[in-house]
VEXDREN-2710 file (C-alpha; in Angstrom, 1 decimal):
% VEXDREN-2710
k/r/px/py/pz
1/UNK/-0.6/0.6/18.7
2/UNK/2.1/2.1/16.5
3/UNK/2.3/2.3/12.7
4/UNK/3.9/-1.0/11.4
5/UNK/7.5/-0.6/10.4
6/UNK/7.6/-3.5/7.9
7/UNK/5.0/-5.0/5.8
8/UNK/5.4/-8.3/3.9
9/UNK/4.1/-8.1/0.3
10/UNK/4.5/-11.5/-1.4
11/UNK/8.1/-12.5/-0.7
12/UNK/9.3/-8.9/-0.3
13/UNK/9.4/-6.8/2.8
14/UNK/8.6/-3.1/2.5
15/UNK/9.9/-0.7/5.2
16/UNK/7.4/1.9/6.4
17/UNK/8.7/5.3/7.5
18/UNK/6.9/8.4/8.6
19/UNK/8.2/11.8/7.3
20/UNK/6.9/15.3/6.9
21/UNK/7.3/18.0/4.3
22/UNK/10.3/19.5/6.2
23/UNK/12.4/16.3/6.1
24/UNK/11.2/14.9/2.7
25/UNK/10.8/17.1/-0.3
26/UNK/8.6/14.5/-2.0
27/UNK/5.9/15.3/0.6
28/UNK/5.8/19.0/-0.5
29/UNK/3.3/18.4/-3.3
30/UNK/0.4/17.6/-0.9
31/UNK/1.0/13.9/-1.0
32/UNK/0.0/11.8/2.0
33/UNK/2.5/9.1/1.0
34/UNK/4.4/7.3/-1.7
35/UNK/6.0/3.9/-2.5
36/UNK/9.4/3.4/-4.0
37/UNK/9.3/-0.1/-5.5
38/UNK/13.1/-0.3/-6.2
39/UNK/13.9/0.4/-2.6
40/UNK/10.9/-1.5/-1.0
41/UNK/10.1/1.7/0.8
42/UNK/6.7/3.1/1.8
43/UNK/6.6/6.7/3.2
44/UNK/3.6/8.2/4.9
45/UNK/3.1/11.7/6.3
46/UNK/3.9/11.8/10.0
47/UNK/1.6/14.7/10.7
48/UNK/-1.7/13.1/9.6
49/UNK/-4.3/11.9/12.1
50/UNK/-4.1/8.1/12.8
51/UNK/-7.3/7.4/10.8
52/UNK/-5.8/9.0/7.7
53/UNK/-2.5/7.2/8.2
54/UNK/-4.5/3.9/8.0
55/UNK/-6.1/4.8/4.7
56/UNK/-2.8/6.1/3.3
57/UNK/-0.8/3.1/4.4
58/UNK/-3.3/0.7/3.0
59/UNK/-3.3/2.7/-0.3
60/UNK/0.5/2.5/-0.5
61/UNK/0.4/-1.2/0.3
62/UNK/-1.9/-1.6/-2.7
63/UNK/0.7/0.1/-4.8
64/UNK/3.3/-2.3/-3.5
65/UNK/1.0/-5.2/-4.2
66/UNK/0.4/-4.1/-7.8
67/UNK/4.1/-3.6/-8.3
68/UNK/4.8/-7.0/-6.9
69/UNK/2.1/-9.0/-8.7
70/UNK/1.2/-7.1/-11.8
71/UNK/1.1/-9.4/-14.7
72/UNK/3.1/-8.1/-17.6
73/UNK/0.5/-9.4/-20.1
74/UNK/-2.3/-6.8/-20.1
75/UNK/-5.5/-6.8/-22.1
76/UNK/-5.1/-5.1/-25.5
77/UNK/-6.5/-1.7/-26.6
78/UNK/-9.7/-3.2/-27.8
79/UNK/-10.3/-5.4/-24.7
80/UNK/-13.7/-5.3/-23.1
81/UNK/-14.4/-3.8/-19.7
82/UNK/-14.9/-7.3/-18.4
83/UNK/-11.4/-8.3/-19.6
84/UNK/-9.9/-5.3/-17.8
85/UNK/-12.0/-5.9/-14.7
86/UNK/-10.8/-9.4/-14.4
87/UNK/-7.2/-8.3/-15.0
88/UNK/-7.3/-6.0/-12.0
89/UNK/-9.3/-8.3/-9.8
90/UNK/-6.6/-10.9/-10.6
91/UNK/-3.9/-8.6/-9.3
92/UNK/-5.8/-8.0/-6.0
93/UNK/-7.4/-11.3/-5.1
94/UNK/-4.3/-13.2/-4.1
95/UNK/-2.1/-10.3/-3.3
96/UNK/-4.3/-8.6/-0.7
97/UNK/-5.3/-11.9/1.0
98/UNK/-1.6/-12.7/1.3
99/UNK/-0.8/-9.2/2.7
100/UNK/-3.6/-9.6/5.3
101/UNK/-2.5/-13.1/6.2
102/UNK/1.2/-12.3/6.4
103/UNK/0.9/-9.1/8.5
104/UNK/-1.4/-9.7/11.5
105/UNK/0.0/-6.6/13.3
106/UNK/-0.8/-4.5/10.3
107/UNK/-4.4/-5.9/10.2
108/UNK/-4.9/-5.3/13.9
109/UNK/-3.6/-1.7/13.5
110/UNK/-5.9/-1.1/10.5
111/UNK/-9.0/-2.5/12.3
112/UNK/-8.4/-0.7/15.7
113/UNK/-11.2/1.7/16.2
114/UNK/-9.8/5.1/17.1
115/UNK/-13.2/6.2/18.5
116/UNK/-13.0/3.8/21.5
END
């Protein structure tokens, strides 16, 4: 099963491409991937093993979800840990459920056991 080429995040679609350090200078710093919010683009290292691609793509999807759903009203500088914890949980609770629901091929790819 190949790496998904598009992932729906909210009402946006992020294109997923695989590149390596030879064809993408942003991969030269040891990064496994990155997300460009303004271009709805996720880039992952094409030379990684499949299992690391899964972790990296999920990581980048979480960046995309935060960029898509982050509430502009953040707890203040004297906010409690609980206030900050609920702020971040609020970003993830709906966004990740929607990503999973809206991208069944991505979920199947993530859950495929490479050991079998």
